[in-house]
VEXDREN-2710 file (C-alpha; in Angstrom, 1 decimal):
% VEXDREN-2710
k/r/px/py/pz
1/MET/27.4/-3.5/7.0
2/GLU/26.7/-4.8/10.4
3/THR/23.2/-5.5/11.6
4/ILE/22.0/-5.6/15.2
5/ALA/20.0/-8.2/17.1
6/ILE/16.9/-6.7/18.7
7/ASN/14.8/-8.2/21.6
8/ILE/11.2/-7.5/20.6
9/ASP/9.8/-7.3/24.1
10/ASP/12.6/-4.9/25.2
11/LEU/12.1/-2.7/22.2
12/ALA/8.3/-2.5/22.8
13/LYS/8.9/-1.6/26.4
14/LYS/11.4/1.1/25.5
15/ILE/9.0/2.6/23.0
16/LEU/6.1/2.7/25.5
17/ASP/8.4/4.1/28.2
18/THR/9.3/6.9/25.8
19/VAL/5.8/7.9/24.7
20/GLY/3.8/6.8/27.8
21/GLY/3.9/10.1/29.6
22/SER/6.1/11.5/32.4
23/GLY/5.9/9.4/35.5
24/ASN/2.9/7.4/34.2
25/VAL/3.6/3.7/34.4
26/LEU/0.2/2.9/32.9
27/TYR/1.1/4.5/29.6
28/SER/-2.1/6.5/29.6
29/ASN/-0.8/8.8/26.9
30/VAL/-1.2/6.0/24.4
31/ILE/-4.7/5.9/22.8
32/GLN/-4.1/3.1/20.4
33/ALA/-1.4/1.0/18.9
34/THR/-1.8/-0.5/15.4
35/ASN/0.6/-1.3/12.5
36/CYS/1.0/-1.4/8.8
37/MET/3.7/-3.4/7.0
38/THR/6.7/-1.4/8.2
39/ARG/5.4/0.9/11.0
40/LEU/4.1/0.8/14.6
41/ARG/1.4/3.5/14.6
42/LEU/0.8/5.1/18.0
43/ARG/-2.2/7.3/18.7
44/LEU/-1.1/9.7/21.5
45/ILE/-2.9/12.3/23.5
46/GLU/0.2/14.4/23.7
47/GLN/3.5/14.5/21.9
48/ASN/6.6/16.8/21.8
49/ASP/9.9/17.1/20.0
50/PHE/11.8/15.6/23.0
51/MET/9.7/12.5/22.8
52/ILE/10.2/12.2/19.0
53/ASP/14.0/12.7/19.3
54/ALA/14.1/10.0/22.1
55/LEU/12.2/7.5/19.9
56/LYS/14.7/8.0/17.1
57/LYS/17.6/7.1/19.4
58/ILE/16.2/3.7/20.4
59/ASP/18.1/0.8/18.9
60/GLY/15.9/-0.9/16.4
61/VAL/13.9/2.2/15.5
62/LEU/14.7/3.1/11.8
63/GLY/12.9/6.4/11.8
64/VAL/9.9/8.3/13.1
65/ASN/7.2/10.2/11.2
66/VAL/4.5/12.3/12.8
67/ASP/1.0/12.5/11.1
68/GLY/-1.4/14.6/13.2
69/ASP/-2.0/12.7/16.5
70/GLU/-0.3/9.6/15.1
71/VAL/3.4/8.9/15.7
72/GLN/4.6/6.3/13.2
73/VAL/7.6/4.4/14.5
74/ILE/9.3/2.8/11.5
75/LEU/10.6/-0.6/12.3
76/GLY/10.7/-2.5/9.0
77/ALA/8.8/-5.4/7.5
78/GLY/8.0/-8.2/9.9
79/ARG/9.3/-6.4/13.0
80/ALA/6.5/-3.9/12.9
81/THR/3.9/-6.6/13.4
82/THR/5.8/-8.4/16.2
83/VAL/6.6/-5.2/18.1
84/THR/3.0/-4.0/17.8
85/ASN/1.8/-7.3/19.2
86/ALA/4.2/-6.9/22.1
87/VAL/3.1/-3.3/22.7
88/ASN/-0.6/-4.3/22.8
89/GLN/0.2/-7.1/25.2
90/ILE/1.8/-4.6/27.6
91/LEU/-1.1/-2.2/27.2
92/GLU/-3.7/-4.8/27.9
93/ALA/-1.8/-5.9/31.0
94/THR/-1.4/-2.4/32.4
95/ASN/-4.1/-0.1/31.1
96/THR/-7.2/0.2/33.3
97/VAL/-7.5/4.0/33.3
98/LYS/-10.2/5.7/31.2
99/VAL/-10.2/9.1/29.5
100/GLY/-13.8/10.1/29.6
101/GLU/-15.7/7.1/28.3
102/VAL/-12.8/5.7/26.3
103/LYS/-10.5/3.0/27.6
104/ILE/-6.8/3.6/27.1
105/GLY/-5.3/1.1/24.6
106/ASP/-8.7/0.5/23.1
107/ALA/-9.7/4.1/22.3
108/LYS/-11.4/3.6/18.9
109/ALA/-13.9/6.4/19.6
110/LEU/-11.3/8.9/20.6
111/HIS/-9.1/7.8/17.7
112/ASP/-11.8/8.3/15.2
113/LYS/-12.6/11.8/16.6
114/ILE/-9.0/12.9/16.5
115/ARG/-8.5/11.4/13.1
116/ALA/-11.5/13.2/11.7
117/ARG/-10.2/16.5/13.1
118/ASN/-6.7/16.1/11.6
119/ALA/-7.2/14.4/8.3
120/THR/-8.3/16.2/5.1
121/PRO/-11.2/14.8/3.1
122/VAL/-8.9/14.0/0.1
123/LYS/-6.5/12.1/2.3
124/LEU/-9.3/10.2/4.1
125/PHE/-10.8/9.3/0.7
126/PHE/-7.5/7.9/-0.6
127/LYS/-6.9/6.0/2.6
128/LYS/-10.4/4.5/2.4
129/ILE/-9.7/3.3/-1.2
130/SER/-6.3/2.0/-0.2
131/SER/-7.9/0.1/2.8
132/ILE/-10.0/-1.9/0.3
133/PHE/-6.9/-3.4/-1.3
134/THR/-4.6/-3.7/1.7
135/PRO/-6.0/-7.1/2.9
136/LEU/-5.4/-8.4/-0.7
137/ILE/-1.6/-7.6/-0.7
138/PRO/-0.5/-11.0/0.5
139/GLY/-2.5/-12.6/-2.3
140/PHE/-1.0/-10.2/-4.8
141/ILE/2.5/-11.1/-3.6
142/ALA/2.0/-14.8/-3.6
143/CYS/0.2/-15.1/-6.9
144/GLY/2.4/-12.6/-8.6
145/LEU/5.6/-14.4/-7.6
146/ILE/4.1/-17.7/-8.7
147/THR/3.2/-16.2/-12.1
148/GLY/6.6/-14.6/-12.5
149/ILE/8.5/-17.8/-11.6
150/VAL/6.4/-20.0/-13.9
151/GLY/6.7/-17.5/-16.7
152/LEU/10.5/-17.5/-16.3
153/LEU/10.5/-21.3/-16.3
154/ILE/8.5/-21.4/-19.5
155/LYS/10.8/-18.9/-21.2
156/ILE/13.8/-21.2/-20.3
157/SER/12.0/-24.3/-21.5
158/PRO/8.8/-23.7/-23.6
159/ALA/7.9/-27.5/-23.4
160/LEU/7.0/-27.0/-19.7
161/ALA/3.9/-25.1/-20.8
162/ASP/2.1/-28.5/-21.4
163/ASP/3.2/-29.9/-18.0
164/PRO/0.1/-30.5/-15.7
165/ILE/2.0/-29.1/-12.7
166/ILE/2.9/-25.9/-14.5
167/LYS/-0.7/-25.6/-15.7
168/LEU/-1.9/-25.9/-12.1
169/LEU/0.6/-23.3/-11.0
170/ILE/-0.6/-20.9/-13.8
171/VAL/-4.1/-21.3/-12.4
172/ALA/-2.8/-20.6/-8.8
173/GLY/-0.9/-17.5/-10.0
174/ASN/-4.1/-16.2/-11.6
175/ALA/-6.4/-17.0/-8.6
176/VAL/-6.3/-13.6/-6.9
177/PHE/-7.0/-11.8/-10.1
178/TRP/-9.8/-14.2/-11.1
179/GLY/-11.6/-13.5/-7.9
180/MET/-10.6/-9.8/-7.7
181/ASN/-14.0/-8.3/-8.2
182/LEU/-15.5/-10.5/-5.5
183/PHE/-12.8/-9.7/-3.0
184/VAL/-13.0/-6.0/-3.7
185/GLY/-16.8/-6.0/-3.5
186/ILE/-16.7/-7.6/0.0
187/ASN/-13.9/-5.3/1.2
188/ALA/-15.4/-2.1/-0.3
189/SER/-18.8/-2.7/1.4
190/LYS/-17.1/-3.4/4.7
191/ILE/-14.9/-0.2/4.4
192/PHE/-17.9/1.9/3.4
193/GLY/-20.0/0.6/6.3
194/GLY/-22.3/-1.8/4.5
195/THR/-22.9/-5.5/4.7
196/PRO/-19.8/-7.1/3.1
197/ILE/-21.5/-10.1/1.5
198/LEU/-23.9/-7.9/-0.3
199/GLY/-21.0/-6.1/-1.9
200/GLY/-19.6/-9.6/-2.9
201/VAL/-23.0/-10.6/-4.3
202/LEU/-23.3/-7.5/-6.4
203/ALA/-19.7/-7.9/-7.7
204/ALA/-20.5/-11.5/-8.6
205/LEU/-23.6/-10.3/-10.5
206/MET/-21.5/-7.9/-12.5
207/THR/-18.9/-10.5/-13.2
208/HIS/-21.1/-13.5/-13.9
209/PRO/-20.2/-15.0/-17.3
210/ALA/-23.9/-15.7/-18.0
211/LEU/-24.4/-12.0/-18.5
212/ALA/-22.9/-12.4/-22.0
213/ASP/-25.8/-14.5/-23.1
214/ILE/-28.4/-11.9/-22.2
215/ASN/-29.6/-9.4/-24.8
216/PHE/-31.7/-6.6/-23.4
217/PHE/-33.4/-4.5/-26.1
218/GLY/-30.5/-5.1/-28.4
219/ALA/-27.9/-4.2/-25.8
220/GLU/-25.4/-6.9/-24.8
221/PHE/-24.0/-7.0/-21.3
222/VAL/-20.2/-7.4/-20.8
223/PRO/-19.3/-9.5/-17.7
224/GLY/-16.8/-7.7/-15.5
225/ARG/-16.8/-4.5/-17.4
226/GLY/-15.0/-1.7/-15.6
227/GLY/-13.3/-4.2/-13.2
228/VAL/-12.6/-2.9/-9.7
229/ILE/-13.6/0.7/-10.6
230/SER/-17.1/-0.4/-11.3
231/VAL/-17.3/-2.6/-8.2
232/ILE/-16.2/0.2/-5.9
233/ILE/-18.8/2.5/-7.4
234/VAL/-21.6/-0.1/-7.0
235/ALA/-20.5/-1.0/-3.5
236/ALA/-20.6/2.7/-2.4
237/PHE/-24.1/3.1/-3.9
238/ALA/-25.3/-0.2/-2.3
239/THR/-24.0/0.9/1.1
240/TRP/-25.8/4.2/0.9
241/LEU/-29.0/2.5/-0.2
242/GLU/-28.7/-0.1/2.5
243/ASP/-28.4/2.6/5.2
244/LYS/-31.5/4.4/3.9
245/LEU/-33.5/1.1/3.8
246/HIS/-32.5/0.3/7.4
247/LYS/-34.2/3.6/8.5
248/ILE/-37.4/3.2/6.6
249/ILE/-38.1/-0.5/6.7
250/PRO/-39.8/-1.7/10.0
251/GLU/-37.5/-3.7/12.2
252/MET/-39.5/-6.9/12.0
253/PHE/-39.1/-6.9/8.2
254/ASP/-35.5/-5.5/8.1
255/LEU/-33.7/-8.8/8.2
256/PHE/-35.0/-10.1/4.9
257/LEU/-36.4/-7.1/3.1
258/THR/-33.3/-4.8/3.3
259/PRO/-30.9/-7.2/1.7
260/LEU/-33.5/-8.2/-0.9
261/VAL/-34.3/-4.6/-1.9
262/THR/-30.6/-3.6/-1.8
263/VAL/-29.6/-6.4/-4.3
264/LEU/-32.6/-5.8/-6.6
265/ILE/-32.2/-2.0/-6.8
266/ALA/-28.4/-1.8/-6.6
267/GLY/-28.1/-4.7/-8.9
268/SER/-30.3/-3.1/-11.5
269/ALA/-28.5/0.2/-11.1
270/ALA/-25.2/-1.7/-11.5
271/ILE/-26.1/-3.5/-14.7
272/PHE/-27.8/-0.7/-16.5
273/LEU/-26.0/2.4/-15.2
274/LEU/-23.1/2.1/-12.8
275/GLN/-21.2/-0.6/-14.5
276/PRO/-21.2/1.1/-17.9
277/LEU/-20.1/4.3/-16.1
278/GLY/-17.3/2.5/-14.3
279/GLY/-16.3/0.8/-17.6
280/ALA/-16.0/4.3/-19.2
281/VAL/-13.9/5.5/-16.3
282/SER/-11.7/2.4/-16.4
283/ASP/-11.2/2.6/-20.2
284/ALA/-10.3/6.3/-19.9
285/ILE/-7.7/5.6/-17.1
286/GLY/-6.2/2.7/-19.0
287/ALA/-6.0/4.6/-22.2
288/ALA/-4.5/7.7/-20.5
289/ALA/-1.9/5.7/-18.7
290/THR/-0.7/3.6/-21.7
291/THR/-0.8/6.5/-24.1
292/ALA/1.2/8.8/-21.7
293/VAL/3.9/6.2/-21.2
294/GLN/4.1/5.0/-24.8
295/SER/4.0/8.5/-26.4
296/GLY/6.0/10.3/-23.7
297/GLY/8.5/7.5/-23.1
298/ALA/11.5/8.4/-21.0
299/ALA/10.3/12.0/-20.2
300/VAL/7.0/10.6/-18.6
301/GLY/8.9/7.9/-16.7
302/PHE/11.4/10.5/-15.4
303/ILE/8.6/12.7/-14.1
304/LEU/6.5/10.0/-12.6
305/ALA/9.3/8.3/-10.8
306/GLY/10.9/11.6/-9.8
307/VAL/7.8/12.9/-8.0
308/TRP/6.7/9.6/-6.5
309/LEU/8.5/9.8/-3.2
310/PRO/6.9/13.2/-2.3
311/LEU/3.5/11.8/-3.3
312/VAL/4.1/8.8/-1.0
313/MET/4.9/11.1/1.9
314/LEU/1.7/13.1/1.2
315/GLY/-0.4/9.9/1.2
316/ILE/-1.6/10.5/-2.4
317/HIS/0.1/7.3/-3.6
318/GLN/-2.8/5.3/-2.2
319/ALA/-5.0/6.3/-5.1
320/MET/-2.7/4.3/-7.5
321/THR/-3.7/0.8/-6.2
322/PRO/-7.0/0.5/-8.0
323/ILE/-5.4/1.9/-11.2
324/HIS/-2.7/-0.8/-11.1
325/VAL/-5.3/-3.5/-10.5
326/ASP/-7.4/-2.1/-13.4
327/LEU/-4.4/-2.0/-15.8
328/ILE/-3.6/-5.7/-15.0
329/ALA/-7.2/-6.7/-15.6
330/GLN/-7.2/-4.9/-19.0
331/TYR/-3.8/-5.6/-20.3
332/GLY/-2.3/-8.3/-18.1
333/VAL/0.4/-6.0/-16.7
334/THR/0.7/-2.5/-15.2
335/ILE/3.3/-0.4/-16.9
336/LEU/3.1/2.2/-14.1
337/LEU/4.4/0.0/-11.2
338/PRO/7.9/-0.7/-12.7
339/ILE/8.3/3.1/-13.2
340/LEU/7.2/4.0/-9.7
341/ALA/9.3/1.2/-8.1
342/MET/12.4/3.1/-9.2
343/ALA/11.8/5.7/-6.6
344/GLY/12.5/3.1/-3.9
345/ALA/15.7/2.1/-5.8
346/GLY/16.9/5.7/-5.8
347/GLN/16.5/5.6/-2.0
348/VAL/18.8/2.6/-1.8
349/GLY/21.5/4.3/-3.8
350/ALA/21.2/7.5/-1.9
351/SER/21.3/5.7/1.5
352/ILE/24.4/3.7/0.4
353/ALA/26.1/7.0/-0.3
354/VAL/25.2/8.3/3.1
355/TYR/26.5/5.1/4.7
356/PHE/30.0/5.6/3.2
357/LYS/30.1/9.3/3.8
358/THR/28.7/9.7/7.3
359/LYS/30.8/9.5/10.5
360/ASN/27.7/9.0/12.6
361/LYS/27.7/5.5/14.0
362/PHE/24.0/5.5/14.8
363/LEU/23.1/6.6/11.3
364/LYS/25.3/3.8/9.9
365/LYS/23.4/1.3/12.0
366/THR/20.1/2.6/10.9
367/ILE/21.1/2.3/7.2
368/ALA/22.5/-1.2/7.7
369/SER/19.2/-2.3/9.2
370/ALA/17.0/-0.6/6.6
371/LEU/19.0/-1.4/3.4
372/PRO/18.1/-5.1/3.0
373/VAL/14.3/-4.4/3.2
374/GLY/14.8/-1.3/1.0
375/MET/16.3/-3.4/-1.7
376/MET/13.3/-5.8/-1.3
377/GLY/11.0/-2.9/-2.1
378/VAL/10.1/-1.6/1.4
379/GLY/11.4/2.0/1.3
380/GLU/9.8/3.7/4.2
381/PRO/12.6/3.0/6.8
382/LEU/15.1/4.6/4.4
383/ILE/12.8/7.6/3.7
384/TYR/12.0/8.5/7.3
385/GLY/15.1/7.1/8.9
386/VAL/17.8/8.4/6.5
387/THR/17.1/10.4/3.4
388/PHE/14.2/12.7/4.4
389/PRO/15.6/13.8/7.8
390/LEU/18.9/14.7/6.0
391/PHE/16.8/16.2/3.1
392/LYS/19.6/16.6/0.5
393/PRO/19.9/12.8/0.1
394/PHE/16.1/12.7/-0.4
395/ILE/16.7/14.9/-3.5
396/GLY/19.4/12.6/-4.6
397/ALA/17.1/9.6/-4.2
398/CYS/14.4/11.4/-6.3
399/ILE/16.9/12.0/-9.1
400/GLY/18.0/8.4/-9.0
401/GLY/14.5/7.2/-9.1
402/ALA/13.6/9.6/-12.0
403/VAL/16.5/8.2/-14.2
404/GLY/15.5/4.6/-13.4
405/GLY/11.9/5.4/-14.2
406/ALA/13.0/6.8/-17.6
407/VAL/14.6/3.5/-18.4
408/GLN/11.5/1.5/-17.5
409/ALA/9.2/3.8/-19.5
410/THR/11.5/3.8/-22.6
411/PHE/11.1/0.0/-22.9
412/THR/7.5/-0.1/-21.6
413/VAL/8.3/-2.6/-18.9
414/GLY/5.1/-4.1/-17.3
415/ALA/4.5/-6.0/-14.1
416/ALA/1.9/-8.7/-13.7
417/THR/1.2/-8.1/-10.0
418/LEU/1.4/-5.5/-7.3
419/GLY/2.2/-5.4/-3.6
420/ILE/5.9/-5.9/-4.2
421/SER/8.6/-3.7/-5.5
422/GLY/12.4/-3.6/-5.7
423/LEU/14.3/-6.8/-6.6
424/PRO/11.3/-9.2/-6.1
425/LEU/9.3/-7.3/-8.7
426/ALA/11.7/-8.4/-11.4
427/ALA/10.3/-11.9/-11.5
428/THR/6.9/-10.6/-12.4
429/THR/7.9/-8.3/-15.2
430/ASN/7.7/-8.9/-19.0
431/ASN/11.3/-7.8/-19.5
432/ILE/13.5/-8.9/-16.6
433/PRO/16.9/-7.7/-18.0
434/VAL/15.6/-4.2/-18.7
435/TYR/13.9/-4.0/-15.3
436/LEU/17.1/-5.0/-13.5
437/CYS/19.0/-2.5/-15.7
438/GLY/16.7/0.3/-14.6
439/LEU/17.0/-0.8/-11.0
440/VAL/20.8/-0.7/-11.1
441/THR/20.6/2.6/-12.9
442/ALA/18.5/4.1/-10.1
443/TYR/20.9/2.7/-7.5
444/VAL/23.9/4.2/-9.2
445/VAL/22.4/7.6/-10.1
446/GLY/20.9/7.9/-6.6
447/PHE/24.3/7.2/-5.1
448/VAL/26.2/9.6/-7.4
449/ALA/23.6/12.4/-7.0
450/THR/23.7/12.1/-3.2
451/TRP/27.5/12.0/-3.2
452/ILE/27.7/15.2/-5.3
453/ILE/25.0/17.1/-3.5
454/GLY/26.3/16.1/-0.1
455/PHE/24.5/16.6/3.3
456/ASP/25.0/17.9/6.7
457/ASP/26.4/15.0/8.7
458/PRO/24.6/14.8/12.1
459/SER/26.7/14.8/15.2
460/GLU/26.7/11.8/17.6
461/THR/24.9/13.7/20.4
END
């Protein structure tokens, strides 16, 4: 499979020339350019099918997805960030026009207005929850891989467990989870519109080990009860409270009275009411997830992995992040992530089948560019660039993922981290051979299912 070298500046210019608007060298059709791990996200005033088709034909573009006013150009991990930076440099150098009171290229107000019009409340809620954890993903990846590698070394040579360096690495691998409640408290308050450090302070209060020494009318407090679920609930309440206090406390006293009253009231509510509530929710989620997988076994794994790709495309998958975090906090691993990761493996197998069956050279190039990152767990380029546009391979990918998920659920494979998938996730699991077996199974079944189902091979023009 032959890959292609891409000039980042040229690619950014081609994308802007395509979406900028007919005859408009200032790219005034572009409202805002941002990115996630794999996509350049362009907010546009206008869009049409011709524009989308032209974007898909640009070398280096792995696929295009349209979500309301947002055109998502799929570029792959790493490249999405560099291309977005190049796009914004071009916009900053050329855009001086304004639409109403909003400057092109820096149109946050217009972006928020359009976003609110097109997004459903459920989708916005899931996106907000996901945004709390997105900044933590690099930490999950780093600490998770450290934990996985150290665990593998100890399995090979148990005597290493007493080595000071290994002990230090164990602490490093656990660092992101040790501070998880604090990080989530800060991020949640920021996302909800409150003062970030107050969210961190309240999370620290709920997690403080000294709580265990306090007996209040016969009731003992449990530090950290409810994990991130409790922290998110408390942060949301504190943000609401802080907003109300800003409106009723005189401005001259606001600086010191508002944070004081927020911490005292929200802290009391957290300890006596919201944390126990969050703990009950957390316990219920953990029990439901583990019971479903352990009792349902292969059938549950088959269903979860089989429907995961459609859920990803609907944006509902974002709700799973706090559940994974909570499961790791309770049990040390999440048994859901290895199952759901098989959906991406099914994509890999299906795309390989398309590669060998298609006669379309551009499609072959797209697959060759997207397969390496797909095997590393970044499946969006394959979803939007290959399987979903052809549709039948998308069904083959779901079948492959479902069978791989059945393998993971049968043996209750768990992962000690999140933020990664595919091959890298193997190092963090509690059963590497079985995880890899499930991964290969998903590859093979996805390939075979797609080969049998077939697809309409697109023409070169």
